Each structure stands twice: as structure tokens, then as C-alpha cells.
matplotlib code that plots the C-alpha trace (Angstrom):
import matplotlib.pyplot as plt

x = [0.0, 1.4, 2.0, -0.2, 2.8, 3.5, 2.6, -1.0, -3.0, -6.5, -8.8, -11.2, -11.9, -9.5, -6.6, -7.7, -9.0, -11.5, -13.5, -14.7, -12.0, -12.6, -10.1, -7.2, -7.8, -5.0, -5.8, -4.0, -3.1, -2.1, 0.1, -0.3, 3.3, 4.1, 7.2, 8.5, 8.4, 11.4, 10.5, 12.5, 10.9, 7.8, 7.7, 4.4, 4.9, 2.4, 2.4, 0.9, 0.7, 2.6, 5.7, 6.6, 6.7, 7.7, 6.6, 7.7, 5.3, 5.7, 4.9, 1.4, 1.1, 3.2, 2.1, 3.9, 3.4, 3.0, 3.5, 1.1, 2.5, 0.7, 1.5, -0.4, -1.5, -2.6, -5.5, -4.1, -5.6, -9.2, -7.7, -4.6, -2.4, -0.1, 2.1, 4.4, 8.3, 9.4, 12.9, 14.7, 18.2, 17.9, 20.7, 18.4, 15.6, 15.6, 16.0, 14.0, 10.4, 7.2, 3.5, 0.8, -2.7, -1.3, 0.9, 4.6, 7.3, 11.2, 11.5, 10.0, 6.5, 4.3, 1.6, -1.2, -1.9, -1.1, -3.8, -6.1, -8.1, -11.0, -12.3, -15.4, -18.8, -19.2, -21.9, -25.0, -24.5, -27.0, -25.3, -22.5, -25.0, -27.3, -28.3, -29.6, -32.2, -32.3, -35.5, -36.4, -40.0, -41.3, -40.3, -40.6, -44.4, -47.8, -50.6, -54.2, -55.7, -53.7, -54.5, -56.5, -60.2, -60.3, -56.7, -54.2, -50.7, -52.1, -50.8, -51.9, -54.2, -53.4, -49.9, -48.6, -48.2, -44.5, -45.0, -45.4, -47.4, -46.4, -47.8, -46.0, -44.8, -43.5, -39.9, -37.9, -37.5, -33.8, -33.7, -31.9, -35.1, -37.6, -36.3, -36.6, -40.4, -41.4, -43.5, -44.5, -46.5, -44.9, -45.8, -44.8, -47.9, -47.0, -43.6, -45.3, -47.4, -44.1, -42.2, -42.8, -40.2, -37.6, -38.4, -38.1, -34.7, -33.7, -32.9, -33.3, -32.8, -35.0, -33.2, -35.5, -34.0, -35.6, -39.5, -39.7, -41.8, -39.8, -40.2, -38.5, -39.0, -35.7, -36.4, -33.1, -34.3, -36.5, -39.0, -39.3, -38.0, -41.1, -43.4, -43.5, -44.5, -48.3, -47.5, -45.9, -48.8, -47.7, -46.4, -49.1, -47.9, -44.2, -45.4, -47.4, -44.3, -42.2, -44.7, -45.0, -41.4, -40.5, -43.3, -41.1, -38.0, -36.8, -35.4, -36.0, -33.2, -33.9, -32.1, -31.2, -29.5, -27.3, -25.3, -28.3, -31.9, -34.1, -34.6, -38.3, -37.4, -39.2, -35.8, -34.2, -37.5, -37.0, -33.2, -34.0, -36.7, -34.3, -30.7, -29.5, -32.0, -31.4, -32.1, -30.3, -27.0, -28.3, -27.1, -23.5, -23.1, -19.9, -19.6, -23.4, -24.0, -26.0, -23.6, -25.2, -24.1, -22.0, -23.6, -27.2, -29.4, -32.1, -29.7, -28.5, -25.9, -26.3, -24.0, -23.1, -21.3, -24.7, -25.5, -29.2, -29.1, -27.1, -29.6, -32.5, -31.0, -29.6, -30.5, -33.5, -36.4, -38.0, -34.9, -34.8, -32.4, -34.2, -37.8, -38.0, -36.0, -37.2, -40.2, -43.2, -40.8, -40.7, -36.8, -34.4, -31.2, -29.9, -28.0, -26.5, -26.5, -23.2, -21.7, -18.2, -19.2, -21.3, -19.9, -17.1, -16.5, -13.3, -11.6, -14.5, -14.3, -16.9, -17.8, -16.5, -18.3, -21.6, -20.8, -20.3, -23.6, -25.6, -24.2, -25.2, -28.6, -28.9, -27.6, -30.1, -33.0, -32.4, -30.4, -27.4, -29.2, -29.2, -26.7, -25.3, -23.9, -22.2, -22.2, -18.7, -17.4, -13.6, -11.0, -12.9, -10.0, -10.4, -14.1, -14.4, -12.8, -14.0, -17.4, -19.3, -20.2, -20.3, -19.2, -19.9, -21.2, -18.0, -17.7, -14.0, -13.0, -15.6, -17.8, -15.2, -12.5, -15.6, -16.6, -12.9, -13.0, -16.4, -17.3, -18.0, -15.1, -17.3, -19.0, -17.1, -19.2, -17.9, -17.8, -19.7, -18.3, -15.0, -14.1, -12.7, -14.4, -13.3, -10.7, -10.9, -8.2, -7.0, -7.8, -4.2, -5.0, -8.5, -7.3, -4.5, -7.1, -9.3, -6.6, -5.2, -8.6, -9.2, -5.8, -6.5, -9.4, -10.1, -11.5, -14.6, -15.3, -14.4, -16.9, -19.6, -19.6, -22.1, -20.6, -22.5, -22.1, -24.4, -26.9, -29.7, -26.9, -25.0, -25.1, -27.0, -24.8, -26.7, -25.8, -22.3, -21.5, -22.9, -26.2, -24.4, -26.4, -23.5, -21.3, -24.4, -24.1, -20.4, -20.9, -23.5, -21.1, -18.5, -20.9, -22.2, -18.9, -16.7, -16.5, -19.0, -22.6, -24.0, -26.5, -28.8, -30.5, -34.0, -34.2, -30.6, -31.7, -34.1, -31.5, -32.9, -30.7, -29.8, -26.9, -26.6, -28.3, -31.4, -31.8, -31.7, -34.3, -37.2, -40.3, -40.2, -42.0, -44.1, -46.5, -43.7, -42.8, -44.9, -44.6, -41.7, -41.4, -37.7, -38.1, -37.9, -35.1, -36.4, -33.1, -31.2, -33.5, -32.9, -29.0, -29.4, -31.6, -29.2, -26.3, -28.0, -29.1, -25.4, -24.1, -26.6, -25.9, -22.1, -20.2, -17.1, -18.9, -20.7, -18.0, -14.6, -11.5, -10.1, -6.9, -6.1, -4.8, -4.7, -5.6, -4.6, -6.4, -9.9, -9.6, -9.9, -9.5, -9.8, -10.3, -12.9, -11.6, -13.6, -12.9, -15.8, -15.6, -13.4, -14.7, -12.7, -14.3, -13.3, -14.8, -13.9, -15.3, -14.3, -13.3, -9.7, -7.4, -6.6, -5.2, -3.2, -3.5, -0.9, -1.9, 0.0, -2.6, -5.9, -5.3, -8.4, -9.8, -10.0, -13.3, -14.7, -18.4, -19.7, -22.0, -23.0, -25.2, -22.0, -19.9, -19.1, -16.7, -13.2, -10.5, -8.0, -4.7, -1.5, -0.1, -3.2, -6.3, -7.1, -9.6, -10.8, -13.9, -15.5, -16.8, -17.9, -18.4, -18.9, -17.9, -17.8, -16.5, -16.6, -15.0, -14.8, -11.6, -8.9, -8.1, -5.5, -6.9, -6.2, -3.2, -3.4, -1.6, 1.7, 2.1, 5.2, 3.5, 4.5, 1.4, 2.6, 5.4]
y = [-0.1, 3.5, 6.0, 9.0, 11.2, 9.6, 11.2, 10.6, 10.4, 8.8, 8.8, 11.3, 14.8, 16.5, 14.7, 13.9, 16.8, 14.8, 12.0, 11.0, 11.6, 11.0, 8.9, 11.0, 13.6, 14.9, 14.5, 16.4, 14.2, 15.7, 14.4, 15.8, 15.6, 16.3, 18.5, 15.6, 13.2, 15.3, 14.8, 16.8, 15.7, 13.8, 11.9, 10.4, 7.0, 5.6, 2.5, 3.5, 0.5, -1.3, 0.7, 2.7, 6.6, 9.3, 13.0, 15.6, 16.9, 20.5, 22.1, 24.0, 25.0, 25.1, 25.6, 25.5, 21.7, 20.2, 20.7, 19.7, 18.4, 18.2, 16.3, 15.1, 11.8, 11.2, 8.6, 6.9, 3.7, 3.0, 2.1, 4.1, 3.1, 5.6, 5.8, 8.2, 8.0, 10.3, 11.5, 13.0, 14.4, 14.5, 12.3, 10.5, 9.9, 7.2, 8.6, 6.3, 5.7, 4.5, 5.7, 3.6, 2.5, 0.6, 3.4, 4.4, 1.6, 1.7, -1.1, -1.9, -3.2, -4.8, -2.7, -4.4, -1.7, 1.4, 4.1, 4.0, 6.3, 4.9, 6.4, 4.0, 5.7, 6.7, 5.2, 7.4, 10.5, 9.6, 6.4, 7.6, 9.4, 6.5, 4.4, 1.0, -1.0, -4.7, -6.6, -10.4, -10.0, -13.2, -11.8, -8.0, -7.2, -8.8, -6.6, -6.9, -8.5, -11.7, -12.0, -15.1, -13.9, -13.7, -14.6, -11.6, -12.9, -16.6, -18.9, -18.0, -20.2, -19.3, -20.6, -23.2, -26.8, -26.8, -24.0, -24.8, -21.9, -20.2, -17.6, -14.4, -14.9, -18.6, -19.3, -19.8, -23.5, -24.3, -28.0, -28.0, -29.3, -27.4, -24.0, -23.0, -24.3, -22.3, -19.2, -16.4, -14.7, -11.3, -9.4, -6.5, -4.6, -5.1, -3.6, -0.6, -0.1, 0.1, 2.5, 5.0, 3.0, 3.6, 7.3, 7.5, 5.9, 8.0, 4.9, 5.9, 2.6, -0.4, -3.5, -6.6, -10.1, -12.1, -11.6, -14.1, -17.4, -20.2, -23.3, -21.6, -18.8, -17.2, -17.4, -17.6, -20.8, -18.8, -20.9, -18.0, -14.4, -13.3, -12.7, -11.6, -14.1, -14.3, -15.1, -11.6, -10.0, -10.3, -7.7, -5.2, -5.2, -4.6, -1.7, -0.1, -0.4, 1.2, 4.1, 4.5, 4.3, 6.9, 9.4, 9.0, 9.7, 5.8, 3.8, 0.1, -2.5, -5.9, -9.1, -11.4, -14.6, -14.6, -17.6, -20.1, -20.6, -23.2, -26.5, -25.7, -22.9, -23.0, -22.6, -25.7, -27.8, -27.3, -27.9, -31.2, -32.1, -31.5, -31.4, -30.8, -28.2, -24.3, -24.0, -27.3, -25.2, -22.5, -24.7, -26.0, -29.8, -31.7, -35.1, -34.8, -34.1, -31.0, -28.6, -27.0, -24.1, -25.8, -29.1, -27.9, -30.0, -27.5, -24.7, -25.6, -23.3, -21.1, -21.3, -17.8, -19.0, -19.5, -16.5, -17.0, -16.9, -13.9, -12.1, -13.3, -11.8, -8.6, -7.6, -5.3, -3.9, -7.4, -8.9, -9.9, -7.3, -4.3, -5.2, -4.9, -1.5, 2.0, 3.9, 1.5, -1.5, -2.3, -1.8, 1.2, -0.8, -4.4, -6.5, -9.7, -12.8, -15.1, -12.7, -13.9, -17.3, -16.1, -17.2, -19.2, -23.0, -24.8, -23.4, -20.9, -17.5, -15.1, -13.0, -9.7, -10.3, -10.8, -7.8, -5.6, -6.8, -6.4, -3.0, -1.9, -3.2, -1.3, 1.9, 1.5, 0.9, 3.6, 6.3, 5.6, 6.0, 2.5, 1.1, -2.5, -4.3, -7.8, -10.1, -11.1, -12.6, -12.3, -10.6, -8.9, -7.0, -9.1, -8.1, -4.4, -1.3, -2.2, -1.3, -3.9, -4.1, -0.6, -2.2, -5.3, -6.2, -5.5, -8.4, -8.8, -5.1, -4.2, -6.9, -9.6, -7.1, -5.4, -8.9, -9.5, -6.4, -6.6, -10.2, -11.2, -12.9, -15.9, -16.0, -16.7, -17.3, -18.8, -16.5, -17.6, -21.1, -20.6, -23.9, -21.7, -19.2, -15.6, -14.5, -11.4, -8.9, -5.4, -2.3, -2.2, -5.5, -4.5, -1.2, -2.9, -5.4, -2.5, -0.7, -3.6, -4.3, -0.8, -0.6, -3.2, -1.6, 2.1, 4.7, 4.7, 1.1, 1.0, 4.0, 2.5, -0.9, -1.7, -1.7, -4.0, -5.5, -8.3, -9.5, -12.2, -14.7, -13.9, -13.9, -10.9, -8.0, -8.0, -11.8, -11.3, -8.7, -10.8, -9.1, -6.0, -2.9, -0.6, -2.8, -2.6, 1.1, 1.0, -1.2, 1.3, 3.9, 2.3, 1.5, 4.9, 6.9, 4.8, 5.0, 2.9, 2.7, 1.6, -1.3, -2.2, -5.5, -5.3, -5.6, -4.8, -1.3, -2.7, -5.2, -8.4, -11.5, -14.6, -17.0, -17.5, -16.5, -18.6, -18.0, -14.2, -14.4, -13.6, -11.7, -8.0, -7.6, -4.7, -5.4, -4.7, -1.2, 0.4, -2.2, -3.0, -6.8, -6.4, -7.3, -3.8, -1.5, 2.2, 3.7, 1.7, 2.9, 6.3, 5.8, 4.5, 7.5, 10.0, 8.4, 8.3, 11.9, 12.8, 10.9, 12.6, 15.9, 15.8, 15.6, 14.4, 11.2, 10.5, 11.8, 12.3, 10.4, 8.2, 8.8, 6.7, 8.6, 6.0, 2.3, 0.0, -2.4, -1.0, 2.4, 3.5, 7.3, 8.5, 11.7, 11.8, 14.5, 16.5, 19.9, 21.5, 19.5, 17.4, 14.9, 13.4, 10.0, 8.4, 4.8, 2.6, -0.8, -0.3, 2.3, 3.7, 6.4, 9.4, 9.1, 12.1, 13.1, 15.9, 19.3, 18.5, 15.8, 17.6, 21.3, 23.3, 21.0, 24.1, 25.1, 21.6, 20.9, 17.7, 15.9, 12.7, 12.4, 11.0, 14.0, 16.9, 19.4, 18.3, 18.4, 20.5, 20.9, 23.0, 20.0, 18.6, 16.8, 14.3, 11.6, 9.3, 7.0, 5.8, 2.9, 1.8, 5.0, 6.7, 10.3, 12.7, 16.1, 18.3, 21.5, 23.3, 22.1, 24.7, 23.0, 24.4, 25.4, 23.3, 24.8, 24.8, 22.0, 23.4, 24.0, 22.0, 19.0, 16.0, 14.4, 11.7, 9.0]
z = [0.1, -1.0, 1.8, 2.3, 1.3, -2.0, -5.3, -6.4, -9.6, -10.4, -13.3, -11.9, -13.3, -10.8, -12.4, -16.0, -18.2, -20.4, -19.1, -22.5, -25.0, -28.7, -30.9, -31.5, -28.7, -26.7, -22.9, -20.0, -17.0, -13.7, -10.6, -7.2, -5.6, -2.1, -1.6, 0.7, -2.2, -3.7, -7.2, -9.7, -13.1, -14.2, -17.5, -19.0, -20.6, -23.2, -25.3, -28.7, -30.9, -28.4, -28.3, -25.1, -25.7, -23.1, -22.9, -20.3, -17.7, -16.3, -13.0, -13.4, -9.8, -6.6, -3.0, 0.3, 0.5, -3.0, -6.7, -9.5, -12.7, -16.1, -18.9, -22.1, -23.4, -27.2, -27.4, -30.2, -29.6, -28.3, -24.8, -24.0, -21.2, -19.4, -16.2, -14.8, -14.3, -11.3, -11.3, -8.2, -7.7, -4.1, -2.4, 0.1, -2.4, -5.2, -8.5, -10.3, -9.4, -11.3, -10.5, -11.6, -10.5, -7.5, -6.3, -6.3, -7.1, -6.9, -9.6, -13.0, -13.0, -15.6, -17.6, -15.8, -13.5, -15.8, -15.9, -18.9, -21.1, -23.2, -26.3, -26.8, -26.2, -22.6, -20.2, -19.8, -17.7, -15.1, -14.1, -11.9, -9.7, -9.3, -6.3, -7.4, -5.2, -5.9, -5.8, -5.9, -7.4, -5.6, -2.1, -2.3, -2.3, -3.2, -4.4, -3.1, -6.2, -5.6, -1.8, -1.0, 0.1, 3.8, 4.4, 3.7, 3.2, 2.8, 0.1, -3.4, -5.1, -8.7, -9.2, -11.8, -10.9, -10.1, -7.4, -3.7, -2.3, 0.8, 3.3, 3.2, 6.7, 6.2, 6.9, 3.6, 2.5, 2.4, 0.9, -2.3, -4.1, -2.1, -2.2, -5.9, -5.9, -2.9, -4.3, -1.8, -4.5, -5.0, -8.0, -10.3, -9.2, -5.6, -6.3, -7.9, -4.8, -2.7, -5.0, -2.1, -0.1, -2.8, -3.1, 0.7, 0.7, -2.2, -4.7, -8.3, -10.1, -9.5, -10.4, -10.9, -10.9, -13.9, -14.7, -17.5, -17.1, -15.6, -13.4, -10.3, -8.0, -9.1, -12.9, -14.1, -16.1, -18.4, -20.5, -22.9, -23.3, -25.2, -22.2, -18.7, -16.2, -15.3, -11.9, -11.7, -13.5, -17.0, -19.6, -18.5, -15.1, -16.1, -18.2, -15.3, -13.0, -15.5, -15.9, -12.2, -11.6, -14.1, -12.7, -9.4, -11.1, -11.0, -13.9, -14.0, -14.8, -16.0, -15.5, -18.7, -19.0, -22.1, -21.0, -20.7, -20.8, -18.8, -20.2, -20.6, -23.2, -26.4, -28.2, -26.3, -27.1, -30.6, -30.3, -28.7, -31.2, -34.1, -32.9, -36.5, -37.3, -36.8, -33.0, -32.5, -33.2, -30.5, -27.7, -26.7, -27.4, -26.5, -28.0, -28.5, -24.8, -24.1, -22.0, -19.1, -16.6, -13.9, -14.6, -13.5, -15.9, -16.0, -17.5, -21.1, -22.3, -25.3, -28.2, -29.5, -32.7, -34.0, -36.0, -35.7, -31.9, -31.8, -34.2, -32.1, -29.0, -30.3, -33.7, -34.4, -32.4, -32.3, -30.5, -27.0, -25.7, -27.7, -27.5, -23.6, -23.4, -23.7, -22.7, -23.0, -23.1, -19.5, -18.8, -19.1, -18.6, -18.3, -15.9, -17.6, -15.6, -15.7, -18.2, -17.3, -18.8, -21.8, -25.2, -23.5, -23.5, -24.2, -27.3, -28.1, -26.6, -28.1, -24.7, -26.2, -29.3, -27.4, -25.1, -28.2, -29.9, -26.7, -26.0, -29.7, -29.2, -25.7, -27.4, -30.2, -28.1, -25.6, -27.7, -25.4, -22.3, -21.0, -18.7, -19.2, -16.3, -16.3, -13.4, -12.5, -9.4, -9.7, -11.9, -14.7, -16.2, -19.5, -20.1, -19.6, -21.1, -24.5, -26.4, -24.5, -20.6, -19.2, -15.8, -13.7, -10.2, -8.4, -6.2, -6.3, -5.8, -3.3, -1.8, -0.8, 0.7, 2.7, 3.8, 5.0, 7.1, 8.7, 9.0, 12.6, 14.5, 15.0, 11.7, 8.4, 5.3, 2.1, -0.9, -4.0, -4.5, -2.6, -0.6, 2.3, 4.6, 4.0, 6.4, 8.8, 7.8, 8.8, 6.8, 5.2, 3.5, 2.6, 1.0, -0.9, -2.4, -3.4, -5.0, -6.8, -8.5, -9.3, -11.0, -13.6, -15.3, -16.3, -13.9, -16.1, -15.7, -12.1, -11.2, -13.6, -11.8, -9.2, -5.7, -3.1, 0.2, -0.7, -3.2, -3.7, -4.0, -0.9, 3.0, 4.2, 5.7, 8.9, 9.5, 8.2, 10.7, 13.6, 14.1, 15.0, 13.7, 14.2, 11.7, 9.2, 9.5, 8.8, 5.7, 4.6, 5.0, 2.8, 0.2, -0.1, 0.1, -2.1, -6.1, -8.0, -8.3, -4.9, -5.1, -2.1, -1.9, -0.7, 3.0, 3.8, 4.8, 7.6, 8.9, 7.2, 8.1, 6.0, 6.4, 2.6, -0.6, -0.5, 3.2, 2.7, 0.0, 2.7, 2.0, 3.0, 6.2, 5.3, 8.2, 10.7, 9.4, 12.0, 14.7, 17.3, 16.4, 15.5, 11.9, 10.7, 12.1, 11.5, 12.7, 10.1, 7.4, 8.5, 8.4, 4.8, 3.8, 5.2, 3.4, 0.2, 0.4, 1.3, -1.7, -4.2, -2.7, -2.8, -6.2, -4.5, -3.4, -6.8, -9.0, -7.1, -7.1, -4.4, -2.4, 0.6, 3.9, 6.4, 6.5, 9.3, 11.4, 12.3, 10.7, 7.0, 6.2, 2.5, 0.4, -2.5, -4.6, -7.1, -8.9, -6.9, -3.6, -1.4, 0.9, 3.9, 4.8, 8.3, 8.9, 11.9, 12.7, 16.4, 18.8, 18.4, 19.4, 17.6, 13.9, 12.7, 9.1, 8.4, 6.9, 3.7, 2.8, 3.8, 2.6, 3.0, 5.7, 8.2, 6.2, 6.5, 7.2, 8.9, 6.7, 8.7, 11.9, 13.7, 12.6, 14.9, 14.0, 12.4, 15.0, 13.2, 14.9, 14.0, 12.1, 10.5, 11.6, 14.3, 13.8, 16.8, 17.3, 20.5, 18.5, 15.1, 13.0, 9.7, 9.5, 6.4, 6.2, 2.8, 1.8, -1.5, -3.5, -4.4, -7.8, -10.2, -13.5, -16.5, -18.5, -22.2, -24.1, -25.3, -29.1, -28.9, -27.7, -30.0, -31.0, -33.2, -33.5]

ax = plt.figure().add_subplot(projection="3d")
ax.plot(x, y, z, "-o")
ax.set_aspect("equal")
plt.show()
């Protein structure tokens, strides 16, 4: 982990002049260099067409404590990588240092963690400001039209033959065969009637797990992509939900499985009936064996080498991706299930082609206003920064490191297929992990990926931290103050428990909202609401960079820096004595304003600021950024090779 006094650069607007450069554009990039780093010269290294090339940076501002250096980068390739070579003539300072996405190095390092500029069309403007609320439709809310007469909350009587009806207050069935069949009866009209809860929280994207007909409550085994499941209310209910959501300023995100369908899907039925016919080629076969997702027999894998399949999915207004998008389509964006496996099997790898074609379909259907998020649970650097997925569900760079910091000492969940339980680590290793994963993708991809503490597939945060609401507050603080698009799984904001994914898919206890039965923590809801409002109101939190100041043991301190505003964030998982941050790192903090309920005035000393906590805490202070103006690109800049 780099020291707080090291030079700093990230891809945010304070350090990069153009967030959405066009091919051939010249972009200015800046490095903040503390005077104590004794840097005498800065050189910018790029690798156009695979060959390294150096340009000199220049000092554009000097203060008592630091220098700002500015250099230029020509976006010669669609993805242009760059790093900085720091030179020193001081006797007690190394003359040769590299600065890349993981920090300062005294030795040569691979290009893997170089900074990146991307010239592909950018994500929609609204996305970076968004807060996503994930809903599992069967468990979120019923509507009155499906309540059994005389038995509100009772088992529905209009379900298909595969379903096992459940009362709204029944426990979740946890048996491998029982769980997918248990249906509590939530509907899309029920979700529409509860949009007030999202408005109250401040969430502005409603993400629905699949809504297509299937033979399970999770519906990742779709039997068609041509209709919305009648159990949820059908096509009309989805359109009513979208219309009402838009009236409240909320976008709706759908969930699509491009890797597989269900074994009852109409395409698969045709493939099984005529394996040598057109649709027989739409599914992967290996030695005449139908390949399935991770060996699950009900999930046959789609073969994207078939032109007809890709056309059916992504070509034209009638394609699966396009027909459900846009005003009156039902959805405004897509999340793609198992995107990391889509188009991949043995010697075939068409993932990037599928991503490009899906992105093109989303752009056509939404006029470039649709967001495309890929599910990915580990290193996703191979699959972003192109013209496909805008970002991923950032399990690797956010969820897992947060788990390792906040999981209870006596509860260690396994993480999405891992054979081992997650360790409990100090903040220094957590920050290193986050920085490593951030460094292998562009700033654009990082900030347009969904950060999440958990999802419908994982342990609930309340259970993860050991039924400690203070630690849930800390988790929410990290979620809503760090870069990325925060995603809240329904019920996390009220303290819903769950040992693992299926156990956490409990019905939302609406009847407890105004009671004291312990199922609905109103204080926690207020905490989420205040943090979301703070994020919406703060350009530093939704659009600023990320500079670590301190990360050890129980304490994290970092800056979110934006040309308009700087935010100092102090997060602790336990009580701790004072941490001193020197003035050189927090210039302007004397004008800070506390922005969270736990935040009093910032303790500014003669040498810096002092941060302490009596227990788990989230504190945020903000002040106006005194940012240097961008210097014009010198006429002598060498823009070619």
C-alpha cells in the first residue's frame, strides 16, 4: 500500500481533463506531488501501438506543501494506457520511481496496472449518480388482487403446478429441491405499490431479478423471453411498474441470461426435437452431450457461434435485448447474468463479441441512455474497457474486501463457491485489495460498476457482521462513500438476516414497518436514507477520485476529490485512539463541514487533523476544492510517432 505522502493520480476529473475523449484527442493528466517526495521531474509513458513513448510533464502550480505536474496523452488507440516516471536528484531519495494504479514503485512493474483512457462511447450521464435497489420479485411485495379472500398473506391459489405456495410470513425452505419451488407470491404490481419506499430511501434505479416465465422462484431458468411471467402480473404489470417508476424519477433495470436458458425454453425444446436444425445449433454440445451451466441439468448453455441465436438476441427492435427496453418497453437498462461465462466454452471465446452486440442493441433501443452491467465475481479486467459492458457487479474489488474487514469474528461465510471461509483482515490489506482491483481497469469501468455489500446470491450483511447494527451502518457507509454505483439489496436497509443466498431471500416484512417486532429497524433505514441523500448532494462522493490517507487495523481514512468539492471520509469498525493526518494531505480542511449524523466538527490541529472514534463510525466532512486550472496543451506537444 502506498504511503499517504506519495505522489497521487487517478482517473477522476481532478486529475484527467477529459473523461470521455474521442479517438485522437489529446488529454491532459496531472500528478499531485507532495514536496516531501522530492520529485524533480515527471515523465509520462504511454504505449501507442505497443511501443513505449515518453513525454515530459511540467509544473503548473506550486504551493507550500506540494507541486502539481501536468502532462499530455494522445489517445492513439481505443484504450490508451499510461503511467508516470518520477525523477529525483536528491541524495536521500531514489532517482527512479514509477507511479501506476497501485501506487509508487522503486522497480520496474508490468503494464497490468497502468492508468487507462478509453475512447469508446461513454456510459449514460445519469449512471454515476445512481443508487440501485435490487428486488427479488417473488419476495418484495404482493398486491391486493392476488390476496386469498379472507386470508391476507395466505398462500396464493393461482400458481402453476410446479410451485409450492407459501404464506407471506412462512420461513424460507432451505432444501436444495424445495427452495426453488417455494413461491410467496410477490408481483410487479406489488412492487409498484411500494415505490414509495424507494423514493423515501432516495434510490433511483429499481433492479429486478428475472421476470420471464420459468419453473423456479428465481426465474434464471427462463422458458421464454417473449413474455413476462403471468404469476408476476404479465406484460401489462411490467409496463405499469415502469410508468409509475418514471413518474417517481426511477429507472427500471432488467435481468437477462445470455449464457443459458431453462430446459423448458421454447428454443431448447426445438433444439431437442431437431438437434440438426437451426435451433439445435443454438445450444452448446460436447460429444453430442448438451452442455449446461456448471452441470445444472435445467440450465442448458447457449452457443453464441450461431448467427441465428445472436440475431434473435440482439438484432433489431424485435430482438430480446431491444424489445424490452425504452419507454413502454418495461426496462431502461440490463444486468447480464453469468456474463463472465457467456460465449465461453473450451476453445471458443466469444464473450467480447456478445458484449459488443448487446451494448449496440442497448444503445439503439435507448438512444445511448441504457446502462449495461455484467455479473462477474472475480478478476474482470479481461471483459471491460471495450465497447461492451459498461461495468460489472464489483464483487472482487468491493464486496469481498468489505466482507474480510467487517465479517463477525465468530461467523465466516464462504464466498460464492469458494471452498474456504473468508478471512478477517485489517484495513491495510483490505485497502490493498481494493486498490489492486481498481488498477486493472479504467477509472470509467470502476466508477460505472455496481458496488454491493451483498446480493440475492450472498449472505445478508446483518448476518455477516454478527447481528451488530453498528457494523451494518459501517458497511452502508463504505457502500455510499466509495467510487462505483451503490446497489442495496431489498431488506438490507431494515436489517434483514440470512446466512446465505437462499436464506436471505425472505419476504419483505411490510406489516412490521410500523410495529416493534424487531423485523424492521427504522433507525437503520434512516441511516441509509441520510447516506444516500449525502451521496446525491455531494459531487465528491458520486464523482470524485479516491486517495487513501490511512488504512490500518480497524480504521480507514480516504479522500474523495472533485474539482468542486473534497470529502474526507473516516470509517472505523471499532473504537480507536486518534489518527493524525498531516496538513499536507488535507489542505483546506479548516473549512470542513460535518456531513453525517455521527460527525461533529473536524479536530484541526496545527499540524493537521486528528480523527478518533468511540466505537464503529462513519464520518464525512466536505469543503470546497482549491483545484488548479487546466493549462493549455503546449504547441510543442509531440502528438505523433
